[in-house]
Legacy VTK file of the C-alpha trace (Angstrom):
# vtk DataFile Version 3.0
C-alpha trace
ASCII
DATASET POLYDATA
POINTS 80 float
4.373 0.933 5.075
7.595 -0.931 5.732
7.693 0.333 9.301
4.251 -1.217 9.900
4.366 -4.261 7.616
7.540 -5.897 8.886
6.464 -6.143 12.542
2.896 -7.043 11.564
4.180 -9.782 9.238
5.953 -11.409 12.183
3.056 -10.841 14.606
0.684 -12.497 12.129
2.916 -15.561 11.975
3.420 -15.757 15.734
-0.244 -15.392 16.693
-1.829 -16.908 13.554
-3.831 -13.769 12.709
-4.342 -11.753 9.521
-3.930 -8.156 10.644
-3.668 -5.710 7.694
-4.150 -8.649 5.259
-0.411 -9.335 5.096
-0.602 -12.935 6.275
-3.250 -14.740 4.263
-5.669 -14.206 1.430
-8.370 -11.595 1.870
-11.885 -11.643 0.423
-11.448 -8.108 -0.964
-11.516 -8.348 -4.775
-8.288 -6.650 -5.839
-6.325 -7.956 -2.849
-7.552 -11.490 -3.511
-6.435 -11.283 -7.161
-3.071 -9.869 -6.137
-2.655 -12.660 -3.557
-3.544 -15.331 -6.116
-1.043 -13.900 -8.630
1.924 -13.366 -6.326
1.769 -15.948 -3.566
2.440 -19.099 -5.628
5.657 -17.629 -7.031
6.921 -15.303 -4.276
5.107 -16.286 -1.086
3.645 -14.024 1.578
6.637 -11.715 1.619
6.181 -11.019 -2.114
2.585 -10.030 -1.468
3.648 -7.738 1.377
6.300 -6.062 -0.773
3.822 -5.585 -3.646
1.299 -4.075 -1.236
3.952 -1.666 0.020
4.852 -0.660 -3.552
1.206 -0.004 -4.375
0.847 2.124 -1.259
4.018 4.040 -2.155
2.687 4.869 -5.633
-0.781 5.851 -4.416
0.545 8.123 -1.676
2.884 9.844 -4.122
0.015 10.382 -6.565
-1.998 12.019 -3.791
0.983 14.199 -2.905
1.372 15.181 -6.571
-2.270 16.255 -6.706
-1.786 18.234 -3.486
1.246 20.011 -4.947
-0.587 20.814 -8.189
-3.495 22.335 -6.276
-1.048 24.414 -4.244
0.666 25.708 -7.386
-2.671 26.588 -8.974
-3.669 28.512 -5.856
-0.339 30.365 -5.878
-0.819 31.253 -9.523
-4.333 32.581 -8.908
-3.176 34.544 -5.861
-0.238 36.132 -7.687
-2.465 37.218 -10.588
-4.860 39.074 -8.286
LINES 1 81
80 0 1 2 3 4 5 6 7 8 9 10 11 12 13 14 15 16 17 18 19 20 21 22 23 24 25 26 27 28 29 30 31 32 33 34 35 36 37 38 39 40 41 42 43 44 45 46 47 48 49 50 51 52 53 54 55 56 57 58 59 60 61 62 63 64 65 66 67 68 69 70 71 72 73 74 75 76 77 78 79
């Protein structure tokens, strides 16, 4: 996320666009609430960092589920 967000953050400012919703408020419900909570205190960079943290947690949860499925399959295979 950091590898994509940092360049996009600067591109959004240079070209006045909102690619990946890192530059301005989005109309998507949860992103709009997050923007309204964080932007007054921390600015756009705070929103971008929070978005990256959320992505980090979600991706690790998906990886955890993937690993659990793999262990269950190994357990079933070894019992057979």
